[in-house]
Biopython code that builds the backbone (N, CA, C, O; Angstrom):
import numpy as np
from Bio.PDB.StructureBuilder import StructureBuilder

atoms = [
    (1, "UNK", "N", (16.044, -98.323, 111.914)),
    (1, "UNK", "CA", (17.305, -98.030, 111.250)),
    (1, "UNK", "C", (18.018, -99.330, 110.916)),
    (1, "UNK", "O", (18.043, -100.262, 111.719)),
    (2, "UNK", "N", (18.587, -99.382, 109.746)),
    (2, "UNK", "CA", (19.366, -100.545, 109.334)),
    (2, "UNK", "C", (20.836, -100.253, 109.552)),
    (2, "UNK", "O", (21.299, -99.140, 109.302)),
    (3, "UNK", "N", (21.572, -101.254, 110.021)),
    (3, "UNK", "CA", (22.987, -101.063, 110.287)),
    (3, "UNK", "C", (23.846, -101.200, 109.049)),
    (3, "UNK", "O", (23.429, -101.765, 108.038)),
    (4, "UNK", "N", (25.049, -100.673, 109.150)),
    (4, "UNK", "CA", (26.067, -100.842, 108.120)),
    (4, "UNK", "C", (27.420, -100.518, 108.735)),
    (4, "UNK", "O", (27.500, -99.969, 109.834)),
    (5, "UNK", "N", (28.487, -100.867, 108.011)),
    (5, "UNK", "CA", (29.854, -100.722, 108.528)),
    (5, "UNK", "C", (30.713, -99.957, 107.543)),
    (5, "UNK", "O", (30.698, -100.231, 106.343)),
    (6, "UNK", "N", (31.477, -98.976, 108.069)),
    (6, "UNK", "CA", (32.434, -98.223, 107.260)),
    (6, "UNK", "C", (33.761, -98.137, 108.004)),
    (6, "UNK", "O", (33.851, -98.467, 109.186)),
    (7, "UNK", "N", (34.792, -97.686, 107.285)),
    (7, "UNK", "CA", (36.102, -97.470, 107.900)),
    (7, "UNK", "C", (36.779, -96.284, 107.230)),
    (7, "UNK", "O", (36.314, -95.787, 106.204)),
    (8, "UNK", "N", (37.863, -95.844, 107.812)),
    (8, "UNK", "CA", (38.681, -94.748, 107.301)),
    (8, "UNK", "C", (40.078, -94.992, 107.854)),
    (8, "UNK", "O", (40.237, -95.190, 109.059)),
    (9, "UNK", "N", (41.092, -94.982, 106.995)),
    (9, "UNK", "CA", (42.457, -95.230, 107.447)),
    (9, "UNK", "C", (43.285, -93.968, 107.213)),
    (9, "UNK", "O", (43.357, -93.448, 106.100)),
    (10, "UNK", "N", (43.905, -93.492, 108.288)),
    (10, "UNK", "CA", (44.761, -92.311, 108.211)),
    (10, "UNK", "C", (46.189, -92.693, 108.574)),
    (10, "UNK", "O", (46.423, -93.398, 109.556)),
    (11, "UNK", "N", (47.129, -92.228, 107.784)),
    (11, "UNK", "CA", (48.551, -92.442, 108.033)),
    (11, "UNK", "C", (49.024, -91.282, 108.907)),
    (11, "UNK", "O", (49.283, -90.185, 108.411)),
    (12, "UNK", "N", (49.134, -91.534, 110.199)),
    (12, "UNK", "CA", (49.491, -90.454, 111.123)),
    (12, "UNK", "C", (50.961, -90.058, 111.027)),
    (12, "UNK", "O", (51.318, -88.948, 111.421)),
    (13, "UNK", "N", (51.813, -90.927, 110.520)),
    (13, "UNK", "CA", (53.233, -90.598, 110.361)),
    (13, "UNK", "C", (53.443, -89.632, 109.197)),
    (13, "UNK", "O", (54.302, -88.752, 109.256)),
    (14, "UNK", "N", (52.657, -89.803, 108.150)),
    (14, "UNK", "CA", (52.788, -88.953, 106.965)),
    (14, "UNK", "C", (51.781, -87.818, 106.950)),
    (14, "UNK", "O", (51.898, -86.884, 106.156)),
    (15, "UNK", "N", (50.775, -87.903, 107.844)),
    (15, "UNK", "CA", (49.766, -86.849, 107.926)),
    (15, "UNK", "C", (48.822, -86.811, 106.748)),
    (15, "UNK", "O", (48.488, -85.735, 106.251)),
    (16, "UNK", "N", (48.380, -87.993, 106.287)),
    (16, "UNK", "CA", (47.499, -88.033, 105.121)),
    (16, "UNK", "C", (46.638, -89.302, 105.149)),
    (16, "UNK", "O", (46.910, -90.225, 105.916)),
    (17, "UNK", "N", (45.601, -89.338, 104.310)),
    (17, "UNK", "CA", (44.823, -90.573, 104.196)),
    (17, "UNK", "C", (45.706, -91.704, 103.655)),
    (17, "UNK", "O", (46.634, -91.469, 102.882)),
    (18, "UNK", "N", (45.401, -92.913, 104.071)),
    (18, "UNK", "CA", (46.177, -94.081, 103.641)),
    (18, "UNK", "C", (45.503, -94.713, 102.425)),
    (18, "UNK", "O", (44.537, -95.465, 102.555)),
    (19, "UNK", "N", (46.020, -94.400, 101.264)),
    (19, "UNK", "CA", (45.475, -94.899, 100.000)),
    (19, "UNK", "C", (46.069, -96.268, 99.673)),
    (19, "UNK", "O", (47.274, -96.478, 99.812)),
    (20, "UNK", "N", (45.223, -97.190, 99.241)),
    (20, "UNK", "CA", (45.699, -98.476, 98.735)),
    (20, "UNK", "C", (45.825, -99.570, 99.778)),
    (20, "UNK", "O", (46.476, -100.582, 99.518)),
    (21, "UNK", "N", (45.228, -99.405, 100.948)),
    (21, "UNK", "CA", (45.290, -100.467, 101.961)),
    (21, "UNK", "C", (44.218, -101.509, 101.659)),
    (21, "UNK", "O", (43.035, -101.186, 101.544)),
    (22, "UNK", "N", (44.639, -102.738, 101.534)),
    (22, "UNK", "CA", (43.713, -103.858, 101.346)),
    (22, "UNK", "C", (43.103, -104.204, 102.696)),
    (22, "UNK", "O", (43.812, -104.361, 103.691)),
    (23, "UNK", "N", (41.773, -104.320, 102.717)),
    (23, "UNK", "CA", (41.039, -104.615, 103.944)),
    (23, "UNK", "C", (40.125, -105.806, 103.693)),
    (23, "UNK", "O", (39.376, -105.830, 102.716)),
    (24, "UNK", "N", (40.192, -106.788, 104.576)),
    (24, "UNK", "CA", (39.306, -107.943, 104.482)),
    (24, "UNK", "C", (38.324, -107.903, 105.639)),
    (24, "UNK", "O", (38.672, -107.490, 106.745)),
    (25, "UNK", "N", (37.090, -108.334, 105.381)),
    (25, "UNK", "CA", (36.068, -108.424, 106.413)),
    (25, "UNK", "C", (35.680, -109.884, 106.605)),
    (25, "UNK", "O", (35.411, -110.601, 105.641)),
    (26, "UNK", "N", (35.655, -110.311, 107.865)),
    (26, "UNK", "CA", (35.257, -111.668, 108.229)),
    (26, "UNK", "C", (34.122, -111.601, 109.244)),
    (26, "UNK", "O", (34.075, -110.693, 110.074)),
    (27, "UNK", "N", (33.221, -112.555, 109.173)),
    (27, "UNK", "CA", (32.203, -112.749, 110.220)),
    (27, "UNK", "C", (32.711, -113.864, 111.115)),
    (27, "UNK", "O", (33.178, -114.895, 110.631)),
    (28, "UNK", "N", (32.621, -113.655, 112.421)),
    (28, "UNK", "CA", (33.092, -114.632, 113.401)),
    (28, "UNK", "C", (31.868, -115.287, 114.037)),
    (28, "UNK", "O", (30.979, -114.600, 114.538)),
    (29, "UNK", "N", (31.829, -116.603, 114.014)),
    (29, "UNK", "CA", (30.746, -117.352, 114.653)),
    (29, "UNK", "C", (31.376, -118.512, 115.405)),
    (29, "UNK", "O", (31.594, -119.590, 114.853)),
    (30, "UNK", "N", (31.668, -118.265, 116.694)),
    (30, "UNK", "CA", (32.376, -119.268, 117.484)),
    (30, "UNK", "C", (33.784, -119.439, 116.941)),
    (30, "UNK", "O", (34.543, -118.474, 116.860)),
    (31, "UNK", "N", (34.133, -120.660, 116.570)),
    (31, "UNK", "CA", (35.456, -120.935, 116.012)),
    (31, "UNK", "C", (35.492, -120.730, 114.495)),
    (31, "UNK", "O", (36.555, -120.811, 113.879)),
    (32, "UNK", "N", (34.328, -120.464, 113.898)),
    (32, "UNK", "CA", (34.256, -120.307, 112.437)),
    (32, "UNK", "C", (34.504, -118.852, 112.047)),
    (32, "UNK", "O", (33.963, -117.927, 112.653)),
    (33, "UNK", "N", (35.327, -118.676, 111.033)),
    (33, "UNK", "CA", (35.698, -117.347, 110.521)),
    (33, "UNK", "C", (35.401, -117.346, 109.024)),
    (33, "UNK", "O", (36.078, -118.029, 108.256)),
    (34, "UNK", "N", (34.383, -116.576, 108.603)),
    (34, "UNK", "CA", (33.924, -116.581, 107.218)),
    (34, "UNK", "C", (34.286, -115.271, 106.528)),
    (34, "UNK", "O", (33.912, -114.196, 106.996)),
    (35, "UNK", "N", (35.015, -115.360, 105.416)),
    (35, "UNK", "CA", (35.385, -114.178, 104.643)),
    (35, "UNK", "C", (34.146, -113.644, 103.926)),
    (35, "UNK", "O", (33.449, -114.390, 103.239)),
    (36, "UNK", "N", (33.875, -112.334, 104.093)),
    (36, "UNK", "CA", (32.718, -111.719, 103.451)),
    (36, "UNK", "C", (33.090, -110.887, 102.239)),
    (36, "UNK", "O", (32.412, -110.943, 101.213)),
    (37, "UNK", "N", (34.168, -110.112, 102.352)),
    (37, "UNK", "CA", (34.586, -109.297, 101.205)),
    (37, "UNK", "C", (35.952, -108.689, 101.437)),
    (37, "UNK", "O", (36.461, -108.651, 102.557)),
    (38, "UNK", "N", (36.532, -108.213, 100.345)),
    (38, "UNK", "CA", (37.819, -107.530, 100.367)),
    (38, "UNK", "C", (37.670, -106.227, 99.598)),
    (38, "UNK", "O", (37.157, -106.213, 98.479)),
    (39, "UNK", "N", (38.119, -105.136, 100.200)),
    (39, "UNK", "CA", (38.069, -103.822, 99.572)),
    (39, "UNK", "C", (39.425, -103.138, 99.750)),
    (39, "UNK", "O", (40.258, -103.586, 100.538)),
    (40, "UNK", "N", (39.634, -102.057, 99.013)),
    (40, "UNK", "CA", (40.879, -101.285, 99.096)),
    (40, "UNK", "C", (40.532, -99.819, 99.310)),
    (40, "UNK", "O", (39.566, -99.312, 98.740)),
    (41, "UNK", "N", (41.322, -99.142, 100.134)),
    (41, "UNK", "CA", (41.048, -97.729, 100.402)),
    (41, "UNK", "C", (41.373, -96.858, 99.187)),
    (41, "UNK", "O", (42.285, -97.146, 98.413)),
    (42, "UNK", "N", (40.595, -95.786, 99.050)),
    (42, "UNK", "CA", (40.761, -94.846, 97.943)),
    (42, "UNK", "C", (41.666, -93.679, 98.359)),
    (42, "UNK", "O", (42.326, -93.744, 99.396)),
    (43, "UNK", "N", (41.694, -92.622, 97.557)),
    (43, "UNK", "CA", (42.565, -91.469, 97.822)),
    (43, "UNK", "C", (42.249, -90.783, 99.154)),
    (43, "UNK", "O", (43.105, -90.104, 99.721)),
    (44, "UNK", "N", (41.025, -90.958, 99.650)),
    (44, "UNK", "CA", (40.622, -90.348, 100.915)),
    (44, "UNK", "C", (40.824, -91.293, 102.100)),
    (44, "UNK", "O", (40.472, -90.950, 103.229)),
    (45, "UNK", "N", (41.391, -92.485, 101.852)),
    (45, "UNK", "CA", (41.600, -93.451, 102.924)),
    (45, "UNK", "C", (40.334, -94.196, 103.310)),
    (45, "UNK", "O", (40.290, -94.867, 104.342)),
    (46, "UNK", "N", (39.299, -94.077, 102.476)),
    (46, "UNK", "CA", (38.033, -94.765, 102.711)),
    (46, "UNK", "C", (37.817, -95.785, 101.602)),
    (46, "UNK", "O", (38.531, -95.776, 100.599)),
    (47, "UNK", "N", (36.845, -96.654, 101.776)),
    (47, "UNK", "CA", (36.499, -97.579, 100.700)),
    (47, "UNK", "C", (35.396, -96.948, 99.858)),
    (47, "UNK", "O", (34.595, -96.165, 100.371)),
    (48, "UNK", "N", (35.349, -97.279, 98.583)),
    (48, "UNK", "CA", (34.338, -96.699, 97.697)),
    (48, "UNK", "C", (32.930, -97.180, 98.044)),
    (48, "UNK", "O", (31.943, -96.520, 97.719)),
    (49, "UNK", "N", (32.846, -98.318, 98.697)),
    (49, "UNK", "CA", (31.568, -98.874, 99.128)),
    (49, "UNK", "C", (31.623, -99.093, 100.635)),
    (49, "UNK", "O", (32.702, -99.116, 101.227)),
    (50, "UNK", "N", (30.462, -99.253, 101.247)),
    (50, "UNK", "CA", (30.438, -99.608, 102.663)),
    (50, "UNK", "C", (31.087, -100.981, 102.817)),
    (50, "UNK", "O", (30.889, -101.863, 101.981)),
    (51, "UNK", "N", (31.855, -101.158, 103.877)),
    (51, "UNK", "CA", (32.496, -102.458, 104.118)),
    (51, "UNK", "C", (31.432, -103.541, 104.267)),
    (51, "UNK", "O", (31.557, -104.631, 103.709)),
    (52, "UNK", "N", (30.402, -103.232, 105.014)),
    (52, "UNK", "CA", (29.260, -104.140, 105.160)),
    (52, "UNK", "C", (28.008, -103.297, 104.928)),
    (52, "UNK", "O", (27.592, -102.547, 105.811)),
    (53, "UNK", "N", (27.408, -103.418, 103.745)),
    (53, "UNK", "CA", (26.233, -102.601, 103.443)),
    (53, "UNK", "C", (25.001, -103.056, 104.225)),
    (53, "UNK", "O", (24.951, -104.168, 104.751)),
    (54, "UNK", "N", (24.018, -102.172, 104.287)),
    (54, "UNK", "CA", (22.789, -102.458, 105.023)),
    (54, "UNK", "C", (22.124, -103.742, 104.544)),
    (54, "UNK", "O", (21.534, -104.466, 105.346)),
    (55, "UNK", "N", (22.209, -104.034, 103.260)),
    (55, "UNK", "CA", (21.554, -105.236, 102.723)),
    (55, "UNK", "C", (22.169, -106.526, 103.262)),
    (55, "UNK", "O", (21.519, -107.572, 103.234)),
    (56, "UNK", "N", (23.408, -106.473, 103.754)),
    (56, "UNK", "CA", (24.100, -107.656, 104.280)),
    (56, "UNK", "C", (24.306, -107.606, 105.793)),
    (56, "UNK", "O", (24.870, -108.531, 106.376)),
    (57, "UNK", "N", (23.853, -106.535, 106.420)),
    (57, "UNK", "CA", (24.126, -106.322, 107.842)),
    (57, "UNK", "C", (23.446, -107.371, 108.711)),
    (57, "UNK", "O", (22.291, -107.731, 108.482)),
    (58, "UNK", "N", (24.165, -107.850, 109.697)),
    (58, "UNK", "CA", (23.619, -108.733, 110.732)),
    (58, "UNK", "C", (24.379, -108.451, 112.017)),
    (58, "UNK", "O", (25.576, -108.166, 111.986)),
    (59, "UNK", "N", (23.697, -108.528, 113.130)),
    (59, "UNK", "CA", (24.358, -108.358, 114.420)),
    (59, "UNK", "C", (25.346, -109.496, 114.615)),
    (59, "UNK", "O", (25.162, -110.586, 114.073)),
    (60, "UNK", "N", (26.392, -109.242, 115.389)),
    (60, "UNK", "CA", (27.342, -110.304, 115.673)),
    (60, "UNK", "C", (28.761, -109.809, 115.779)),
    (60, "UNK", "O", (29.023, -108.613, 115.898)),
    (61, "UNK", "N", (29.673, -110.765, 115.731)),
    (61, "UNK", "CA", (31.100, -110.484, 115.877)),
    (61, "UNK", "C", (31.758, -110.504, 114.500)),
    (61, "UNK", "O", (31.478, -111.373, 113.674)),
    (62, "UNK", "N", (32.637, -109.530, 114.270)),
    (62, "UNK", "CA", (33.304, -109.375, 112.980)),
    (62, "UNK", "C", (34.791, -109.116, 113.189)),
    (62, "UNK", "O", (35.246, -108.833, 114.297)),
    (63, "UNK", "N", (35.527, -109.222, 112.097)),
    (63, "UNK", "CA", (36.948, -108.906, 112.125)),
    (63, "UNK", "C", (37.312, -108.172, 110.844)),
    (63, "UNK", "O", (37.026, -108.644, 109.744)),
    (64, "UNK", "N", (37.939, -107.027, 110.992)),
    (64, "UNK", "CA", (38.550, -106.313, 109.881)),
    (64, "UNK", "C", (40.038, -106.617, 109.913)),
    (64, "UNK", "O", (40.667, -106.539, 110.968)),
    (65, "UNK", "N", (40.599, -106.959, 108.770)),
    (65, "UNK", "CA", (42.033, -107.235, 108.670)),
    (65, "UNK", "C", (42.635, -106.206, 107.721)),
    (65, "UNK", "O", (42.323, -106.184, 106.530)),
    (66, "UNK", "N", (43.500, -105.354, 108.265)),
    (66, "UNK", "CA", (44.159, -104.299, 107.498)),
    (66, "UNK", "C", (45.562, -104.778, 107.121)),
    (66, "UNK", "O", (46.354, -105.143, 107.990)),
    (67, "UNK", "N", (45.860, -104.775, 105.833)),
    (67, "UNK", "CA", (47.176, -105.227, 105.351)),
    (67, "UNK", "C", (48.120, -104.026, 105.312)),
    (67, "UNK", "O", (48.423, -103.477, 104.253)),
    (68, "UNK", "N", (48.567, -103.642, 106.493)),
    (68, "UNK", "CA", (49.377, -102.436, 106.673)),
    (68, "UNK", "C", (50.778, -102.578, 106.094)),
    (68, "UNK", "O", (51.318, -101.613, 105.554)),
    (69, "UNK", "N", (51.375, -103.755, 106.195)),
    (69, "UNK", "CA", (52.726, -103.954, 105.685)),
    (69, "UNK", "C", (52.826, -103.688, 104.192)),
    (69, "UNK", "O", (53.788, -103.071, 103.733)),
    (70, "UNK", "N", (51.848, -104.144, 103.439)),
    (70, "UNK", "CA", (51.822, -103.881, 101.989)),
    (70, "UNK", "C", (51.791, -102.374, 101.722)),
    (70, "UNK", "O", (52.488, -101.868, 100.843)),
    (71, "UNK", "N", (50.968, -101.671, 102.501)),
    (71, "UNK", "CA", (50.863, -100.218, 102.354)),
    (71, "UNK", "C", (52.184, -99.541, 102.714)),
    (71, "UNK", "O", (52.653, -98.672, 101.979)),
    (72, "UNK", "N", (52.779, -99.927, 103.822)),
    (72, "UNK", "CA", (54.045, -99.322, 104.248)),
    (72, "UNK", "C", (55.140, -99.577, 103.217)),
    (72, "UNK", "O", (55.952, -98.693, 102.945)),
    (73, "UNK", "N", (55.168, -100.770, 102.645)),
    (73, "UNK", "CA", (56.134, -101.060, 101.577)),
    (73, "UNK", "C", (55.912, -100.139, 100.384)),
    (73, "UNK", "O", (56.864, -99.590, 99.828)),
    (74, "UNK", "N", (54.636, -99.973, 99.988)),
    (74, "UNK", "CA", (54.305, -99.169, 98.809)),
    (74, "UNK", "C", (54.614, -97.685, 99.004)),
    (74, "UNK", "O", (54.870, -96.975, 98.032)),
    (75, "UNK", "N", (54.591, -97.215, 100.246)),
    (75, "UNK", "CA", (54.851, -95.796, 100.503)),
    (75, "UNK", "C", (56.330, -95.511, 100.747)),
    (75, "UNK", "O", (56.710, -94.366, 100.993)),
    (76, "UNK", "N", (57.159, -96.540, 100.680)),
    (76, "UNK", "CA", (58.593, -96.336, 100.838)),
    (76, "UNK", "C", (59.070, -96.284, 102.267)),
    (76, "UNK", "O", (60.193, -95.854, 102.530)),
    (77, "UNK", "N", (58.237, -96.717, 103.200)),
    (77, "UNK", "CA", (58.672, -96.789, 104.594)),
    (77, "UNK", "C", (59.821, -97.786, 104.672)),
    (77, "UNK", "O", (59.679, -98.915, 104.201)),
    (78, "UNK", "N", (60.956, -97.400, 105.256)),
    (78, "UNK", "CA", (62.098, -98.325, 105.300)),
    (78, "UNK", "C", (61.685, -99.697, 105.865)),
    (78, "UNK", "O", (61.075, -99.782, 106.931)),
    (79, "UNK", "N", (62.024, -100.749, 105.140)),
    (79, "UNK", "CA", (61.602, -102.089, 105.565)),
    (79, "UNK", "C", (62.416, -102.609, 106.739)),
    (79, "UNK", "O", (63.579, -102.257, 106.937)),
    (80, "UNK", "N", (61.758, -103.453, 107.499)),
    (80, "UNK", "CA", (62.400, -104.204, 108.568)),
    (80, "UNK", "C", (62.171, -105.669, 108.236)),
    (80, "UNK", "O", (61.315, -105.997, 107.415)),
    (81, "UNK", "N", (62.909, -106.522, 108.851)),
    (81, "UNK", "CA", (62.691, -107.947, 108.618)),
    (81, "UNK", "C", (62.672, -108.677, 109.946)),
    (81, "UNK", "O", (63.734, -108.908, 110.523)),
    (82, "UNK", "N", (61.531, -109.043, 110.443)),
    (82, "UNK", "CA", (60.206, -108.780, 109.875)),
    (82, "UNK", "C", (59.736, -107.374, 110.227)),
    (82, "UNK", "O", (60.240, -106.745, 111.157)),
    (83, "UNK", "N", (58.756, -106.898, 109.461)),
    (83, "UNK", "CA", (58.182, -105.576, 109.708)),
    (83, "UNK", "C", (57.431, -105.601, 111.038)),
    (83, "UNK", "O", (56.737, -106.574, 111.334)),
    (84, "UNK", "N", (57.562, -104.541, 111.845)),
    (84, "UNK", "CA", (56.897, -104.495, 113.148)),
    (84, "UNK", "C", (55.377, -104.653, 113.003)),
    (84, "UNK", "O", (54.774, -105.479, 113.688)),
    (85, "UNK", "N", (54.760, -103.867, 112.116)),
    (85, "UNK", "CA", (53.332, -104.017, 111.832)),
    (85, "UNK", "C", (53.172, -104.505, 110.401)),
    (85, "UNK", "O", (53.654, -103.876, 109.459)),
    (86, "UNK", "N", (52.503, -105.614, 110.253)),
    (86, "UNK", "CA", (52.259, -106.163, 108.921)),
    (86, "UNK", "C", (50.757, -106.294, 108.702)),
    (86, "UNK", "O", (50.169, -105.525, 107.942)),
    (87, "UNK", "N", (50.147, -107.249, 109.353)),
    (87, "UNK", "CA", (48.707, -107.472, 109.250)),
    (87, "UNK", "C", (48.078, -107.098, 110.586)),
    (87, "UNK", "O", (48.497, -107.584, 111.637)),
    (88, "UNK", "N", (47.066, -106.229, 110.540)),
    (88, "UNK", "CA", (46.412, -105.755, 111.759)),
    (88, "UNK", "C", (44.978, -106.267, 111.789)),
    (88, "UNK", "O", (44.135, -105.782, 111.034)),
    (89, "UNK", "N", (44.689, -107.247, 112.656)),
    (89, "UNK", "CA", (43.307, -107.717, 112.796)),
    (89, "UNK", "C", (42.586, -106.951, 113.905)),
    (89, "UNK", "O", (43.122, -106.781, 115.000)),
    (90, "UNK", "N", (41.381, -106.494, 113.619)),
    (90, "UNK", "CA", (40.554, -105.825, 114.624)),
    (90, "UNK", "C", (39.257, -106.604, 114.764)),
    (90, "UNK", "O", (38.456, -106.656, 113.831)),
    (91, "UNK", "N", (39.049, -107.206, 115.916)),
    (91, "UNK", "CA", (37.836, -107.990, 116.158)),
    (91, "UNK", "C", (36.908, -107.170, 117.045)),
    (91, "UNK", "O", (37.333, -106.627, 118.064)),
    (92, "UNK", "N", (35.645, -107.084, 116.653)),
    (92, "UNK", "CA", (34.679, -106.235, 117.351)),
    (92, "UNK", "C", (33.278, -106.801, 117.173)),
    (92, "UNK", "O", (33.030, -107.634, 116.301)),
    (93, "UNK", "N", (32.375, -106.332, 118.014)),
    (93, "UNK", "CA", (30.991, -106.771, 117.945)),
    (93, "UNK", "C", (30.070, -105.648, 117.528)),
    (93, "UNK", "O", (30.314, -104.481, 117.835)),
    (94, "UNK", "N", (29.006, -106.010, 116.825)),
    (94, "UNK", "CA", (27.959, -105.056, 116.454)),
    (94, "UNK", "C", (26.666, -105.561, 117.095)),
    (94, "UNK", "O", (26.131, -106.596, 116.698)),
    (95, "UNK", "N", (26.175, -104.829, 118.079)),
    (95, "UNK", "CA", (25.078, -105.291, 118.915)),
    (95, "UNK", "C", (23.756, -104.561, 118.675)),
    (95, "UNK", "O", (22.753, -104.855, 119.326)),
    (96, "UNK", "N", (23.757, -103.616, 117.745)),
    (96, "UNK", "CA", (22.531, -102.886, 117.439)),
    (96, "UNK", "C", (22.526, -102.529, 115.952)),
    (96, "UNK", "O", (23.592, -102.391, 115.350)),
    (97, "UNK", "N", (21.357, -102.379, 115.358)),
    (97, "UNK", "CA", (21.283, -102.038, 113.934)),
    (97, "UNK", "C", (21.558, -100.544, 113.728)),
    (97, "UNK", "O", (20.632, -99.742, 113.610)),
    (98, "UNK", "N", (22.825, -100.192, 113.686)),
    (98, "UNK", "CA", (23.248, -98.792, 113.596)),
    (98, "UNK", "C", (24.454, -98.694, 112.668)),
    (98, "UNK", "O", (24.970, -99.708, 112.198)),
    (99, "UNK", "N", (24.894, -97.473, 112.411)),
    (99, "UNK", "CA", (26.110, -97.248, 111.624)),
    (99, "UNK", "C", (27.309, -97.481, 112.534)),
    (99, "UNK", "O", (27.484, -96.789, 113.537)),
    (100, "UNK", "N", (28.124, -98.451, 112.177)),
    (100, "UNK", "CA", (29.384, -98.693, 112.876)),
    (100, "UNK", "C", (30.497, -98.175, 111.973)),
    (100, "UNK", "O", (30.601, -98.560, 110.808)),
    (101, "UNK", "N", (31.315, -97.307, 112.525)),
    (101, "UNK", "CA", (32.464, -96.757, 111.804)),
    (101, "UNK", "C", (33.697, -97.143, 112.605)),
    (101, "UNK", "O", (33.840, -96.747, 113.762)),
    (102, "UNK", "N", (34.586, -97.916, 111.993)),
    (102, "UNK", "CA", (35.777, -98.428, 112.680)),
    (102, "UNK", "C", (37.016, -97.903, 111.949)),
    (102, "UNK", "O", (37.508, -98.558, 111.030)),
    (103, "UNK", "N", (37.525, -96.731, 112.343)),
    (103, "UNK", "CA", (38.701, -96.161, 111.698)),
    (103, "UNK", "C", (39.999, -96.768, 112.235)),
    (103, "UNK", "O", (40.033, -97.356, 113.316)),
    (104, "UNK", "N", (41.047, -96.609, 111.459)),
    (104, "UNK", "CA", (42.379, -97.040, 111.864)),
    (104, "UNK", "C", (43.328, -95.872, 111.683)),
    (104, "UNK", "O", (43.436, -95.315, 110.590)),
    (105, "UNK", "N", (44.016, -95.501, 112.752)),
    (105, "UNK", "CA", (45.072, -94.491, 112.699)),
    (105, "UNK", "C", (46.381, -95.264, 112.718)),
    (105, "UNK", "O", (46.660, -95.990, 113.672)),
    (106, "UNK", "N", (47.180, -95.115, 111.677)),
    (106, "UNK", "CA", (48.322, -95.997, 111.437)),
    (106, "UNK", "C", (49.637, -95.239, 111.340)),
    (106, "UNK", "O", (49.704, -94.168, 110.737)),
    (107, "UNK", "N", (50.680, -95.803, 111.938)),
    (107, "UNK", "CA", (52.061, -95.378, 111.710)),
    (107, "UNK", "C", (52.894, -96.657, 111.630)),
    (107, "UNK", "O", (52.373, -97.730, 111.936)),
    (108, "UNK", "N", (54.148, -96.587, 111.238)),
    (108, "UNK", "CA", (54.944, -97.818, 111.111)),
    (108, "UNK", "C", (55.125, -98.591, 112.422)),
    (108, "UNK", "O", (55.409, -99.788, 112.396)),
    (109, "UNK", "N", (54.963, -97.917, 113.571)),
    (109, "UNK", "CA", (55.232, -98.574, 114.846)),
    (109, "UNK", "C", (54.058, -98.546, 115.824)),
    (109, "UNK", "O", (54.229, -98.823, 117.011)),
    (110, "UNK", "N", (52.875, -98.214, 115.329)),
    (110, "UNK", "CA", (51.716, -98.211, 116.201)),
    (110, "UNK", "C", (50.442, -97.916, 115.447)),
    (110, "UNK", "O", (50.462, -97.410, 114.325)),
    (111, "UNK", "N", (49.322, -98.245, 116.091)),
    (111, "UNK", "CA", (48.018, -97.930, 115.523)),
    (111, "UNK", "C", (47.009, -97.775, 116.654)),
    (111, "UNK", "O", (47.233, -98.218, 117.780)),
    (112, "UNK", "N", (45.895, -97.134, 116.324)),
    (112, "UNK", "CA", (44.784, -97.058, 117.275)),
    (112, "UNK", "C", (43.489, -97.108, 116.488)),
    (112, "UNK", "O", (43.456, -96.850, 115.285)),
    (113, "UNK", "N", (42.428, -97.446, 117.194)),
    (113, "UNK", "CA", (41.112, -97.520, 116.591)),
    (113, "UNK", "C", (40.075, -97.144, 117.638)),
    (113, "UNK", "O", (40.390, -97.043, 118.823)),
    (114, "UNK", "N", (38.863, -96.942, 117.209)),
    (114, "UNK", "CA", (37.780, -96.590, 118.102)),
    (114, "UNK", "C", (36.470, -96.756, 117.328)),
    (114, "UNK", "O", (36.482, -96.931, 116.109)),
    (115, "UNK", "N", (35.352, -96.701, 118.035)),
    (115, "UNK", "CA", (34.072, -96.695, 117.351)),
    (115, "UNK", "C", (33.745, -95.250, 117.028)),
    (115, "UNK", "O", (33.453, -94.452, 117.919)),
    (116, "UNK", "N", (33.794, -94.926, 115.764)),
    (116, "UNK", "CA", (33.558, -93.560, 115.317)),
    (116, "UNK", "C", (32.102, -93.333, 114.947)),
    (116, "UNK", "O", (31.223, -94.132, 115.272)),
    (117, "UNK", "N", (31.873, -92.238, 114.269)),
    (117, "UNK", "CA", (30.508, -91.905, 113.863)),
    (117, "UNK", "C", (30.470, -91.555, 112.388)),
    (117, "UNK", "O", (29.406, -91.245, 111.854)),
]
sb = StructureBuilder()
sb.init_structure("model")
sb.init_model(0)
sb.init_chain("A")
sb.init_seg("    ")
for serial, (resi, resn, name, xyz) in enumerate(atoms, 1):
    if name == "N":
        sb.init_residue(resn, " ", resi, " ")
    sb.init_atom(name, np.array(xyz, "f"), 0.0, 1.0, " ", f" {name:<3s}", serial, name[0])
structure = sb.get_structure()
């Protein structure tokens, strides 16, 4: 089996998929952080393509960066200065060639994630 990476962002405060969230993917190698790609969530809160497709998959440490503040601004969430949640980095490891699904459950004052299926 070849590995790949996907995500899904749900706005738990509004009870709907989070459309329009910019997500960046980085590969972490020691102190080096390499940008691999940037995608945006669609109407279903998913990306139109796999975040890391099988053709580019490699075991190792990665970071997904969710630009939540931009999304909260766009949805009319009352602004704070500074906003409590702005950029959410999630650093995780992929240790086997499998499907890794890393969802984000988001509200203006909290988030959670897990290894999904």
